[in-house]
C-alpha positions as CSV (number, residue, x, y, z in Angstrom):
1,X,1.9,2.0,-2.6
2,X,3.8,5.1,-3.7
3,X,4.7,5.3,-7.4
4,X,7.6,7.2,-8.9
5,X,6.3,9.8,-11.4
6,X,9.5,9.3,-13.4
7,X,8.7,5.6,-13.6
8,X,5.2,6.3,-14.8
9,X,6.4,8.7,-17.5
10,X,8.9,6.1,-18.7
11,X,6.0,3.7,-19.3
12,X,4.3,6.3,-21.4
13,X,7.5,6.8,-23.5
14,X,7.5,3.9,-25.9
15,X,11.2,4.4,-26.8
16,X,12.1,4.0,-23.1
17,X,11.2,0.3,-23.1
18,X,14.5,-1.6,-23.0
19,X,14.6,-5.3,-23.8
20,X,17.2,-7.6,-22.3
21,X,17.8,-11.1,-20.9
22,X,18.8,-12.9,-17.8
23,X,21.0,-16.0,-18.0
24,X,22.7,-18.7,-15.9
25,X,24.7,-21.8,-16.4
26,X,21.6,-23.5,-17.7
27,X,21.9,-21.4,-20.9
28,X,25.3,-23.0,-21.7
29,X,28.2,-21.2,-23.4
30,X,27.0,-17.9,-24.8
31,X,28.5,-16.1,-27.9
32,X,28.2,-12.6,-26.5
33,X,29.5,-10.9,-29.7
34,X,26.5,-12.4,-31.5
35,X,24.1,-11.5,-28.7
36,X,25.4,-7.9,-28.8
37,X,25.0,-7.7,-32.6
38,X,21.3,-8.9,-32.2
39,X,20.8,-5.8,-30.0
40,X,20.7,-6.2,-26.3
41,X,19.7,-3.5,-23.9
42,X,20.9,-5.3,-20.8
43,X,21.9,-8.7,-19.4
44,X,21.2,-9.8,-15.8
45,X,23.5,-12.7,-14.8
46,X,23.0,-15.2,-12.1
47,X,25.9,-14.8,-9.7
48,X,25.5,-17.7,-7.2
49,X,23.3,-20.8,-6.9
50,X,22.1,-23.1,-4.2
51,X,24.6,-23.6,-1.5
52,X,26.1,-20.1,-2.1
53,X,28.2,-21.7,-4.9
54,X,29.3,-19.3,-7.6
55,X,27.5,-19.9,-10.9
56,X,30.1,-21.6,-13.2
57,X,29.2,-19.2,-16.1
58,X,29.3,-16.0,-14.2
59,X,32.9,-15.1,-14.9
60,X,32.8,-15.7,-18.7
61,X,29.3,-14.1,-19.0
62,X,30.4,-11.0,-17.1
63,X,33.5,-10.8,-19.3
64,X,31.5,-11.2,-22.5
65,X,29.1,-8.5,-21.5
66,X,31.9,-6.0,-20.7
67,X,33.8,-6.7,-23.8
68,X,30.7,-6.3,-26.0
69,X,29.4,-3.2,-24.1
70,X,26.2,-4.8,-22.9
71,X,24.9,-3.2,-19.7
72,X,25.1,-5.8,-16.9
73,X,23.5,-6.6,-13.6
74,X,23.2,-9.7,-11.4
75,X,20.6,-11.7,-9.5
76,X,20.8,-13.9,-6.5
77,X,18.2,-16.6,-6.1
78,X,17.7,-16.8,-2.3
79,X,17.1,-20.0,-0.3
80,X,17.4,-18.1,3.1
81,X,14.8,-18.4,5.8
82,X,16.6,-16.4,8.5
83,X,18.4,-13.1,8.6
84,X,21.7,-14.8,9.2
85,X,21.3,-16.9,6.1
86,X,20.4,-14.1,3.8
87,X,23.3,-11.9,5.2
88,X,25.6,-14.8,4.3
89,X,24.1,-14.9,0.8
90,X,24.7,-11.2,0.4
91,X,28.3,-11.4,1.6
92,X,29.1,-14.1,-0.9
93,X,27.6,-11.9,-3.7
94,X,29.8,-9.0,-2.7
95,X,32.9,-11.2,-2.4
96,X,32.2,-12.7,-5.9
97,X,31.7,-9.3,-7.5
98,X,35.0,-8.1,-6.0
99,X,34.3,-4.5,-6.8
100,X,33.3,-5.1,-10.4
101,X,31.3,-2.4,-12.1
102,X,27.6,-3.1,-12.5
103,X,25.2,-0.9,-14.6
104,X,22.1,-2.6,-13.3
105,X,21.2,-3.6,-9.7
106,X,21.9,-6.7,-7.7
107,X,18.4,-8.2,-7.8
108,X,17.3,-10.4,-4.8
109,X,15.2,-13.2,-6.2
110,X,13.1,-14.0,-3.2
111,X,10.3,-16.5,-4.0
112,X,11.4,-20.0,-3.1
113,X,8.9,-22.5,-1.7
114,X,10.9,-22.6,1.6
115,X,10.0,-18.9,2.0
116,X,6.2,-19.2,1.5
117,X,5.4,-19.4,5.2
118,X,7.6,-16.6,6.4
119,X,5.8,-13.8,8.1
120,X,5.7,-10.4,6.4
121,X,7.8,-9.0,9.3
122,X,10.5,-11.6,9.0
123,X,10.6,-11.4,5.2
124,X,10.9,-7.6,5.3
125,X,13.8,-7.8,7.9
126,X,15.6,-10.3,5.6
127,X,15.1,-8.0,2.5
128,X,16.4,-5.0,4.5
129,X,19.4,-7.1,5.7
130,X,20.4,-8.2,2.2
131,X,19.9,-4.7,0.8
132,X,22.0,-3.0,3.5
133,X,25.0,-5.2,2.6
134,X,24.5,-4.6,-1.2
135,X,24.1,-0.8,-0.8
136,X,27.1,-0.5,1.6
137,X,29.3,-2.0,-1.1
138,X,28.1,0.7,-3.6
139,X,25.7,-1.3,-5.7
140,X,22.1,-0.6,-6.7
141,X,19.4,-2.9,-5.2
142,X,16.3,-4.4,-6.6
143,X,13.8,-7.3,-6.0
144,X,12.8,-10.0,-8.5
145,X,9.8,-12.4,-8.1
146,X,6.9,-13.9,-10.0
147,X,3.8,-11.8,-10.5
148,X,1.7,-13.9,-8.1
149,X,4.3,-13.7,-5.4
150,X,4.5,-9.9,-6.0
151,X,0.8,-9.7,-5.5
152,X,0.2,-12.1,-2.6
153,X,3.5,-12.8,-0.8
154,X,5.9,-9.9,-1.1
155,X,5.3,-7.4,1.8
156,X,3.8,-4.1,0.7
157,X,6.6,-2.2,2.3
158,X,9.1,-4.0,0.1
159,X,7.4,-2.6,-3.0
160,X,9.0,0.8,-2.3
161,X,12.1,-0.7,-3.9
162,X,12.6,-1.4,-7.6
163,X,10.7,-4.6,-8.4
164,X,11.1,-6.7,-11.5
165,X,8.4,-9.3,-12.0
166,X,7.8,-12.4,-14.2
167,X,4.6,-13.1,-15.9
168,X,4.2,-15.2,-19.1
169,X,1.6,-17.5,-20.5
170,X,1.4,-21.3,-20.4
171,X,1.7,-21.3,-24.2
172,X,4.9,-19.3,-24.0
173,X,6.3,-18.9,-27.5
174,X,9.0,-16.4,-26.7
175,X,7.0,-13.5,-28.0
176,X,5.8,-10.5,-25.9
177,X,2.1,-10.9,-25.3
178,X,0.8,-7.5,-24.6
179,X,-2.4,-8.7,-22.8
180,X,-0.2,-10.0,-19.9
181,X,2.0,-6.9,-19.6
182,X,2.7,-5.7,-16.0
183,X,2.9,-2.0,-16.8
184,X,5.1,0.6,-15.1
185,X,1.9,2.2,-13.8
186,X,1.7,-0.6,-11.3
187,X,4.9,0.5,-9.8
188,X,7.3,-2.2,-11.2
189,X,10.5,-1.3,-13.1
190,X,10.5,-4.4,-15.3
191,X,8.5,-7.3,-16.7
192,X,9.9,-10.7,-17.6
193,X,7.5,-11.7,-20.4
194,X,9.0,-15.0,-21.6
195,X,11.2,-17.9,-20.5
196,X,11.5,-19.4,-24.0
197,X,12.9,-16.6,-26.1
198,X,15.2,-17.5,-29.0
199,X,18.3,-15.2,-29.0
200,X,21.1,-15.6,-31.6
201,X,24.3,-16.6,-29.8
202,X,22.5,-18.4,-26.9
203,X,22.2,-22.2,-27.4
204,X,19.1,-22.6,-25.3
205,X,15.8,-20.9,-24.8
206,X,16.2,-18.0,-22.4
207,X,14.4,-15.5,-20.3
208,X,13.4,-12.2,-22.0
209,X,12.4,-9.0,-20.2
210,X,11.5,-5.4,-20.8
211,X,12.7,-2.8,-18.4
212,X,11.0,0.6,-18.0
213,X,14.0,2.1,-16.4
214,X,17.4,2.5,-18.0
215,X,19.9,2.1,-15.2
216,X,22.9,2.4,-17.6
217,X,22.1,6.1,-18.1
218,X,21.6,6.8,-14.4
219,X,24.3,9.0,-12.8
220,X,23.3,8.0,-9.3
221,X,22.5,4.9,-7.5
222,X,18.8,5.9,-7.1
223,X,17.7,2.4,-6.0
224,X,19.9,2.7,-2.9
225,X,17.1,4.6,-1.3
226,X,13.3,4.0,-1.4
227,X,11.6,5.5,-4.4
228,X,10.9,9.2,-3.7
229,X,7.3,10.5,-3.6
230,X,6.4,13.3,-5.9
231,X,4.6,16.6,-5.5
232,X,2.1,18.0,-7.9
233,X,3.4,20.5,-10.3
234,X,4.7,20.9,-13.8
235,X,5.5,17.2,-14.1
236,X,2.1,15.9,-13.0
237,X,0.4,13.7,-15.6
238,X,-2.5,15.5,-17.4
239,X,-4.9,14.7,-20.1
240,X,-2.8,16.2,-22.8
241,X,0.2,14.1,-21.9
242,X,-2.0,11.0,-21.8
243,X,-3.3,11.8,-25.3
244,X,0.3,12.5,-26.5
245,X,1.4,9.1,-25.2
246,X,-1.5,7.3,-26.9
247,X,-0.9,9.0,-30.2
248,X,2.8,8.3,-30.0
249,X,2.0,4.6,-29.6
250,X,-0.4,4.7,-32.6
251,X,2.1,6.5,-34.8
252,X,4.7,3.9,-34.0
253,X,2.4,1.3,-35.7
254,X,1.9,3.1,-39.0
255,X,3.0,0.8,-41.8
256,X,2.0,-2.4,-40.1
257,X,0.5,-4.9,-42.6
258,X,-1.9,-7.7,-41.6
259,X,-0.7,-11.2,-42.2
260,X,-1.9,-14.0,-44.4
261,X,-1.2,-16.6,-41.6
262,X,-0.6,-16.7,-37.8
263,X,3.1,-16.2,-38.0
264,X,5.6,-13.3,-38.0
265,X,2.9,-11.2,-36.3
266,X,5.4,-8.7,-34.8
267,X,7.1,-7.8,-38.0
268,X,5.6,-4.8,-39.7
269,X,5.7,-6.0,-43.3
270,X,6.6,-9.7,-43.3
271,X,4.1,-12.4,-44.3
272,X,1.6,-9.7,-45.5
273,X,-1.8,-10.9,-46.7
274,X,-5.5,-10.3,-46.3
275,X,-6.6,-12.9,-43.8
276,X,-6.8,-10.6,-40.8
277,X,-4.0,-12.1,-38.7
278,X,-2.4,-9.4,-36.5
279,X,-0.5,-8.9,-33.3
280,X,-3.4,-6.8,-32.1
281,X,-6.0,-9.5,-31.7
282,X,-3.2,-11.9,-30.4
283,X,-2.4,-9.5,-27.6
284,X,-5.9,-8.1,-26.9
285,X,-8.3,-11.1,-27.3
286,X,-6.8,-14.1,-29.2
287,X,-10.2,-15.7,-29.6
288,X,-11.0,-13.1,-32.2
289,X,-7.9,-13.6,-34.3
290,X,-8.5,-13.6,-38.1
291,X,-11.5,-11.2,-37.7
292,X,-11.8,-7.5,-38.7
293,X,-9.4,-5.6,-36.5
294,X,-9.9,-1.8,-36.7
295,X,-11.4,-1.8,-33.1
296,X,-8.7,-4.2,-31.9
297,X,-6.1,-1.7,-33.0
298,X,-7.7,1.0,-30.8
299,X,-7.9,-1.4,-27.9
300,X,-4.3,-2.4,-28.3
301,X,-3.0,1.2,-28.4
302,X,-4.9,1.9,-25.2
303,X,-3.6,-1.2,-23.5
304,X,0.0,-0.7,-24.7
305,X,0.0,2.9,-23.5
306,X,-1.8,2.7,-20.2
307,X,-2.0,-1.0,-19.2
308,X,-4.9,-3.4,-19.4
309,X,-6.9,-2.2,-16.4
310,X,-6.8,1.4,-17.3
311,X,-7.6,0.6,-21.0
312,X,-10.8,-1.2,-19.8
313,X,-11.9,1.9,-17.9
314,X,-11.1,4.3,-20.8
315,X,-13.1,2.2,-23.2
316,X,-15.9,1.4,-20.7
317,X,-15.8,-2.3,-21.7
318,X,-13.3,-4.8,-23.1
319,X,-12.4,-5.4,-25.7
320,X,-13.7,-2.8,-28.1
321,X,-15.0,-5.0,-31.0
322,X,-18.1,-3.4,-32.5
323,X,-18.4,0.2,-33.5
324,X,-22.2,0.6,-32.7
325,X,-21.5,-0.8,-29.2
326,X,-19.0,1.9,-28.5
327,X,-21.4,4.5,-29.8
328,X,-24.0,3.3,-27.3
329,X,-21.6,3.6,-24.4
330,X,-20.3,7.1,-25.1
331,X,-21.7,10.5,-25.9
332,X,-21.4,10.8,-29.6
333,X,-20.0,14.3,-30.6
334,X,-20.5,15.8,-34.0
335,X,-17.1,17.6,-34.0
336,X,-13.8,15.9,-33.3
337,X,-11.1,16.6,-30.7
338,X,-7.6,15.3,-30.5
339,X,-7.7,11.9,-28.7
340,X,-11.2,11.1,-29.8
341,X,-12.2,7.7,-31.1
342,X,-13.9,8.2,-34.5
343,X,-16.7,5.9,-35.5
344,X,-17.3,6.3,-39.3
345,X,-20.8,6.2,-40.6
346,X,-21.0,4.2,-43.8
347,X,-23.9,2.4,-45.6
348,X,-26.4,3.1,-42.9
349,X,-24.3,2.0,-39.9
350,X,-21.1,2.7,-37.9
351,X,-18.7,0.5,-39.8
352,X,-15.1,1.6,-39.1
353,X,-13.0,3.2,-36.3
354,X,-9.7,4.9,-35.5
355,X,-8.0,7.5,-33.3
356,X,-8.1,11.3,-34.0
357,X,-4.6,12.7,-33.9
358,X,-5.0,16.3,-34.9
359,X,-7.8,18.8,-35.8
360,X,-7.5,21.8,-38.1
361,X,-10.8,23.5,-38.5
362,X,-13.1,21.2,-40.5
363,X,-10.2,18.8,-41.3
364,X,-9.2,16.1,-38.9
365,X,-6.4,13.5,-39.0
366,X,-6.5,9.9,-37.9
367,X,-4.5,6.7,-37.4
368,X,-6.5,3.6,-38.2
369,X,-6.0,-0.1,-38.3
370,X,-7.4,-2.4,-41.0
371,X,-7.6,0.3,-43.6
372,X,-5.9,1.6,-46.7
373,X,-4.3,4.8,-47.7
374,X,-6.1,7.6,-49.5
375,X,-9.0,9.9,-48.4
376,X,-11.9,7.5,-48.4
377,X,-13.3,5.4,-45.6
378,X,-11.8,1.9,-46.1
379,X,-12.8,-0.8,-43.6
380,X,-10.9,-4.1,-44.0
381,X,-8.0,-2.5,-45.9
382,X,-5.1,-4.5,-44.6
383,X,-2.8,-2.1,-42.7
384,X,-2.3,0.7,-40.3
385,X,-2.3,4.1,-42.0
386,X,-2.3,7.8,-41.1
387,X,-5.2,9.6,-42.9
388,X,-7.2,12.8,-43.0
389,X,-10.8,13.8,-43.8
390,X,-13.1,16.8,-43.9
391,X,-15.8,16.4,-41.3
392,X,-18.4,18.2,-43.4
393,X,-18.0,15.5,-46.1
394,X,-18.9,12.7,-43.6
395,X,-22.5,13.0,-42.6
396,X,-23.4,10.7,-39.7
397,X,-19.8,10.1,-38.6
398,X,-19.4,10.7,-34.8
399,X,-16.7,11.0,-32.2
400,X,-16.5,9.3,-28.9
401,X,-14.4,11.0,-26.1
402,X,-12.6,8.8,-23.5
403,X,-12.3,10.3,-20.1
404,X,-8.5,10.7,-20.0
405,X,-8.7,12.2,-16.5
406,X,-8.8,8.5,-15.5
407,X,-5.1,8.4,-16.3
408,X,-4.6,11.5,-14.2
409,X,-6.5,10.1,-11.3
410,X,-4.5,6.8,-11.4
411,X,-1.3,8.8,-11.0
412,X,-2.8,10.9,-8.3
413,X,-4.0,7.9,-6.4
414,X,-0.5,6.3,-6.5
415,X,1.6,9.2,-5.6
416,X,2.0,11.5,-2.6
417,X,1.1,15.2,-3.2
418,X,1.4,18.4,-1.3
419,X,-2.4,18.6,-1.3
420,X,-3.5,15.6,0.7
421,X,-6.9,13.9,0.1
422,X,-9.8,14.9,2.3
423,X,-9.1,13.6,5.8
424,X,-11.1,10.8,7.4
425,X,-13.9,12.1,9.6
426,X,-12.5,12.5,13.1
427,X,-12.9,9.3,15.2
428,X,-14.2,7.4,12.1
429,X,-12.5,4.2,11.0
430,X,-12.2,4.3,7.2
431,X,-13.1,1.2,5.2
432,X,-13.6,0.2,1.6
433,X,-17.2,0.0,0.4
434,X,-18.7,-1.6,-2.7
435,X,-21.5,0.0,-4.6
436,X,-24.6,-2.2,-5.0
437,X,-26.5,-0.7,-7.9
438,X,-25.8,0.8,-11.4
439,X,-26.4,4.5,-11.7
440,X,-26.0,5.3,-8.0
441,X,-25.9,9.1,-7.3
442,X,-22.9,10.7,-5.7
443,X,-24.1,13.9,-4.0
444,X,-22.0,16.9,-3.2
445,X,-23.3,17.2,0.4
446,X,-24.6,15.1,3.3
447,X,-28.1,16.4,2.5
448,X,-29.8,17.8,-0.6
449,X,-30.1,16.7,-4.3
450,X,-27.0,18.4,-5.7
451,X,-24.7,15.8,-7.4
452,X,-21.0,15.8,-7.6
453,X,-20.2,17.3,-11.0
454,X,-16.8,15.6,-11.3
455,X,-18.1,12.1,-10.5
456,X,-22.0,12.0,-10.4
457,X,-22.6,8.3,-10.7
458,X,-21.3,4.9,-9.4
459,X,-22.1,1.5,-10.8
460,X,-22.5,-1.9,-9.1
461,X,-19.1,-3.2,-7.9
462,X,-17.3,0.1,-7.9
463,X,-15.1,0.4,-4.8
464,X,-14.8,3.6,-2.8
465,X,-13.2,4.7,0.4
466,X,-15.7,5.3,3.2
467,X,-14.2,8.1,5.2
468,X,-17.2,9.3,7.3
469,X,-21.0,9.3,7.6
470,X,-23.8,11.7,8.2
471,X,-27.5,10.7,8.6
472,X,-28.5,8.4,5.8
473,X,-25.3,8.9,3.7
474,X,-21.7,7.8,3.8
475,X,-19.0,10.3,3.0
476,X,-16.9,8.7,0.2
477,X,-13.5,9.3,-1.4
478,X,-13.2,8.1,-5.1
479,X,-9.9,7.5,-6.8
480,X,-8.1,9.2,-3.8
481,X,-9.4,12.5,-5.3
482,X,-13.2,13.1,-5.5
483,X,-15.1,13.6,-2.3
484,X,-18.9,13.1,-2.1
485,X,-21.8,11.4,-0.4
486,X,-23.7,8.2,-1.2
487,X,-26.8,6.8,0.4
488,X,-25.9,4.1,2.9
489,X,-28.4,1.7,1.3
490,X,-26.3,1.7,-1.9
491,X,-23.0,0.7,-0.2
492,X,-22.0,-2.7,1.3
493,X,-18.8,-3.8,3.0
494,X,-17.4,-6.6,0.7
495,X,-15.0,-7.7,3.4
496,X,-17.7,-8.5,5.9
497,X,-18.8,-12.1,5.4
498,X,-22.2,-13.4,6.3
499,X,-22.5,-14.7,9.9
500,X,-20.7,-18.1,10.3
501,X,-23.1,-21.0,10.8
502,X,-22.0,-23.2,13.6
503,X,-24.7,-25.9,13.5
504,X,-23.2,-29.3,12.9
505,X,-19.8,-27.9,13.7
506,X,-17.0,-28.3,14.6
507,X,-15.8,-31.5,12.8
508,X,-12.5,-32.8,11.5
509,X,-12.1,-32.3,7.8
510,X,-9.7,-33.8,5.2
511,X,-8.3,-32.0,2.2
512,X,-9.1,-33.6,-1.2
513,X,-7.2,-31.2,-3.5
514,X,-3.5,-31.6,-4.1
515,X,-3.0,-28.0,-3.0
516,X,-5.5,-25.9,-1.2
517,X,-5.1,-22.2,-0.4
518,X,-5.9,-20.9,3.1
519,X,-7.2,-17.3,3.0
520,X,-7.7,-14.6,5.6
521,X,-11.4,-14.2,4.6
522,X,-13.9,-16.2,2.5
523,X,-13.4,-15.5,-1.2
524,X,-10.6,-15.9,-3.8
525,X,-10.1,-12.1,-3.8
526,X,-8.6,-12.2,-0.3
527,X,-4.9,-12.7,0.5
528,X,-3.5,-16.0,1.7
529,X,-3.0,-16.6,5.4
530,X,0.6,-15.5,5.9
531,X,1.4,-18.0,8.7
532,X,-0.1,-21.0,6.9
533,X,-1.0,-20.2,3.3
534,X,-1.3,-23.7,1.9
535,X,-2.6,-27.2,2.7
536,X,-1.8,-30.5,1.0
537,X,-3.9,-33.5,0.1
538,X,-5.1,-35.5,3.1
539,X,-4.1,-32.8,5.6
540,X,-6.5,-32.9,8.6
541,X,-8.0,-29.6,9.8
542,X,-10.7,-28.5,12.3
543,X,-13.7,-27.2,10.5
544,X,-15.3,-24.5,12.8
545,X,-18.2,-23.4,10.6
546,X,-19.4,-22.5,7.2
547,X,-20.1,-19.2,5.5
548,X,-20.6,-17.8,1.9
549,X,-18.5,-15.3,0.0
550,X,-19.9,-12.4,-2.0
551,X,-20.5,-14.8,-5.0
552,X,-22.5,-17.2,-2.9
553,X,-19.9,-19.9,-2.8
554,X,-19.5,-21.9,0.4
555,X,-16.3,-21.6,2.5
556,X,-15.3,-23.4,5.7
557,X,-13.8,-21.5,8.6
558,X,-10.9,-23.7,9.7
559,X,-8.1,-24.0,12.3
560,X,-5.1,-26.1,11.4
561,X,-4.8,-29.3,13.4
562,X,-2.4,-28.8,16.3
563,X,-2.0,-25.2,15.3
564,X,-3.8,-22.0,16.3
565,X,-3.9,-20.5,12.8
566,X,-7.5,-19.7,11.7
567,X,-8.5,-19.1,8.1
568,X,-10.9,-19.9,5.3
569,X,-10.9,-22.6,2.6
570,X,-13.2,-23.5,-0.2
571,X,-15.7,-26.0,1.1
572,X,-15.8,-28.1,-2.1
573,X,-12.3,-29.4,-1.3
574,X,-13.0,-30.7,2.2
575,X,-14.7,-33.9,3.3
576,X,-15.3,-35.2,6.8
577,X,-12.4,-37.3,8.0
């Protein structure tokens, strides 16, 4: 998937996060003046509902937004299963809008149960048909769906358009829970983080979102065309910009005080106390709430800035909890650099941590969580503070240096560039391989002992592109950037299942679970079978054989009764009929 560089940079700019809402008739009569005074970056209004009936609150909601200068867009929840039906839905949207101004796109909400079994080809044709009508009328276009649908159901080719996704916890309290963030680095333009937010002026709980793209300041209808690819140059993300973004995030937290109880966690100063309740553990690892949180603060800043998956890679484990553990994972430098994680040595052990923000000779500056002001090392101090020290006065204190090129490589792997990755070996079919052992060498050539300086080791489970082979080694491409060679004995194909056993098969099986996923290959990591993704309780199927996934769990190879669709289901939910 191609990623807009502008989009990525918006994610790194904390001030570019715009919070807003989406509403429908289910939210009742809204006092838009009160909503506006609360501070509202945008409002996305449902325009029509099932049966192509205009939402009864659309007119007053649109008027309220315009009168109170709230940037506005609309969404259409689709029930279409054919191109003709979705074109009809789009035409009703345009007729209802009647040339009204919109700041934000017309979002197509395509995730209804009736659309689950549509092929990627048909769904993409429907999306393009809807989009064509919207764009022709002069409006911006986007797609809305749940996060699971975005990952498993939405065609990959649809992700070139602006996508807004929903992901919130079962214990939804209306608050943004950072650990569930779908960051802009994944390619989306917005994340709906709650369906139960409390907004003054709205009589019911409502949906709350954060957008990474401010459409109201856009002078063009950029979403009318697929997102442009980028070329490497002055705007390319680099280590310095990554560190800048991290420090900006930390600086924004200075002044935060820990809480005496598990309430008002998002307010910087309210409910202050010394019981170690913070938003940092809540978002990073709620099981550790009410424990010392200096390391949680570092983890949170990493996650907030770069997204959870990248934060895990930068810290080499998750979450960062214990200073000595971090010291064991990283080279411990004696002298600081900007962007380092400092681990303070106190009373015979590494006892406190923070982020290095600036270095001036022997003096270095930090932002730390769970500390106090002043020039001394203060673990468990109760707040986020900016501090400074003289390194020569801190014998034993060390500095751990995250590999911020990871951020650069993520951008590189998700954007097009003028310098393409090394080509696949002629006549070789590329595939994804999985490393089988920790500390696996990556060599610079097909023969010899020279190791790749930029990426000398792989660990078990690391995935690489296999783009060729020579003798005993595979040629591999890592993070769409680094090219080297790995011994074939240290690489397996995770997508190749063990041979299917056919003894005692076939037989007719019956589904015991209320819902049972049918996947393309054995293992929960594989996508659902597009033509037939779900079975229900007591459905009958032909069981053709049994195999095991990479974890050793048993899966049945099945064909759907009276259908030709073949897929894999977990064997523990099938009995003989």
